[in-house]
C-alpha positions in Angstrom: 26.7 -7.4 11.1 23.7 -9.6 11.8 21.5 -6.5 10.4 23.4 -6.6 7.3 22.4 -10.0 6.9 18.6 -9.8 7.9 18.5 -6.9 5.4 20.0 -8.7 2.7 18.0 -11.8 3.4 14.6 -9.7 2.9 15.7 -7.9 -0.2 16.7 -11.4 -1.5 13.4 -13.1 -0.7 11.6 -10.0 -1.6 13.1 -10.4 -5.0 12.2 -14.0 -5.2 8.8 -13.7 -4.7 8.4 -10.7 -7.0 10.9 -12.9 -9.8 7.9 -15.6 -9.0 5.4 -13.4 -9.8 6.7 -12.0 -12.7 7.2 -15.8 -14.4 3.5 -16.2 -13.6 1.5 -13.2 -14.7 -2.0 -14.8 -13.9 -0.8 -14.9 -10.1 -0.3 -17.4 -7.4 -1.6 -17.9 -3.9 0.5 -18.0 -0.9 1.2 -21.8 -0.6 2.0 -21.5 -4.4 4.6 -19.1 -4.0 6.0 -21.1 -0.7 6.3 -24.2 -2.7 8.2 -23.0 -5.3 10.8 -20.8 -3.1 10.6 -23.8 -0.3 10.3 -20.7 1.9 7.7 -20.9 5.5 4.3 -19.9 4.1 4.1 -17.2 7.0 7.7 -15.7 5.9 5.8 -15.4 2.3 3.1 -13.9 3.4 4.7 -11.1 5.8 6.7 -10.5 2.3 3.6 -10.2 0.3 2.4 -7.8 2.6 5.6 -5.5 2.3 5.0 -6.1 -1.5 1.3 -4.9 -1.3 2.2 -1.6 1.2 5.1 -0.7 -1.5 2.3 -1.3 -4.5 4.7 -4.0 -6.0 1.9 -6.6 -6.1 -1.5 -6.7 -6.4 -3.8 -9.2 -4.6 -7.3 -10.9 -5.3 -9.6 -13.1 -3.7 -10.6 -16.4 -5.9 -12.5 -18.3 -3.5 -11.2 -18.3 0.2 -7.8 -18.4 -2.1 -5.3 -14.6 -1.7 -4.2 -14.6 -5.6 -0.8 -12.4 -5.8 0.4 -10.5 -8.7 2.7 -8.2 -10.2 1.3 -5.0 -10.3 0.5 -3.5 -13.6 0.5 0.5 -12.2 3.7 2.9 -11.2 4.1 1.6 -7.4 3.1 4.9 -5.2 7.1 5.3 -3.6 8.2 5.7 -6.9 5.6 8.5 -8.0 6.6 10.2 -4.3 10.1 10.2 -5.4 9.1 13.2 -8.0 6.4 15.0 -6.7 6.1 15.3 -3.1 3.7 17.7 -2.0 4.1 19.3 1.3 0.8 17.7 2.9 0.7 14.1 0.7 -1.3 11.7 2.5 -1.7 7.8 0.9 -4.4 6.0 1.7 -5.2 2.4 0.7 -8.8 0.7 -0.2 -10.0 0.5 3.3 -9.2 4.7 3.3 -7.0 3.8 5.9 -3.7 6.1 6.1 -0.4 3.9 4.6 1.9 7.6 4.3 1.6 10.6 5.4 4.5 13.4 5.0 5.7 14.4 7.9 4.3 18.3 7.4 0.8 17.1 7.4 1.6 14.7 10.5 2.6 17.4 12.5 -0.9 20.1 11.7 -2.8 17.0 12.6 -0.6 17.5 16.2 1.3 13.5 15.2 4.1 11.9 14.1 4.1 10.0 10.7 4.7 6.3 12.6 1.5 7.4 14.5 -1.1 7.8 11.9 0.3 4.6 9.5 -2.3 2.0 9.5 -5.1 4.3 11.1 -8.7 5.4 9.3 -8.5 8.5 7.6 -11.6 10.5 8.0 -11.5 10.4 12.0 -8.1 12.8 11.3 -10.3 15.4 9.5 -13.0 16.0 12.3 -15.3 18.2 9.4 -16.2 15.1 7.5 -17.8 12.2 8.7 -18.2 8.4 7.1 -21.5 9.2 5.6 -20.3 12.3 4.1 -19.9 12.2 0.1 -16.3 12.9 0.6 -15.6 9.0 1.7 -18.0 7.6 -0.8 -16.4 9.5 -3.5 -12.8 8.2 -1.8 -14.0 4.9 -2.3 -15.2 5.0 -5.9 -12.0 6.9 -7.2 -10.0 3.8 -5.6 -12.3 1.4 -6.9 -12.2 2.8 -10.4 -8.4 2.7 -10.5 -8.2 -0.6 -10.2 -5.8 -2.3 -12.4 -6.7 -5.1 -15.2 -5.5 -7.6 -13.1 -8.7 -6.3 -11.2 -7.3 -7.2 -8.1 -7.7 -5.0 -4.7 -7.3 -1.5 -6.2 -4.5 0.8 -5.2 -3.6 3.2 -2.7 -4.9 7.0 -3.4 -2.4 9.7 -3.1 -3.9 13.4 -2.7 -2.4 16.4 -1.0 -3.9 18.6 1.5 -4.6 22.1 1.6 -2.9 23.7 4.2 -4.6 25.0 6.9 -6.4 28.6 7.2 -3.6 30.9 7.9 -1.5 29.0 6.9 1.9 30.4 4.6 
């Protein structure tokens, strides 16, 4: 019962932050959001991190301030519901794993949870950070920035099955 209340409170807080950001499409700082919603700044920061991972908000730096605004693209989670290749991997602008399919994690000898948050390049030993692949991935991410000029979105891609696999 306590868990459902916590989950409901979290969902309400996430919805409240998204609602405030929809009212201020130019973006707001963490402090501005905390003030408008009378929430603790650390809590707002935590919720914004969740929303950013979901692809619901973008963040851009203005001096030392992080300015958050609603995203203007379809979140990856929504895209994944419609097309989910078995060897899916999603990386952020730092080329760290945001999401990985269970099938691909299994091929790599790990669980999805063990791979999330770690750099993607070491997972594929044939690719070094100096290779063109890394720079092509970074360029693809930065070219896909939204009109808000914030951080680039995550990049989803499929990985071909290993040789000899069906």
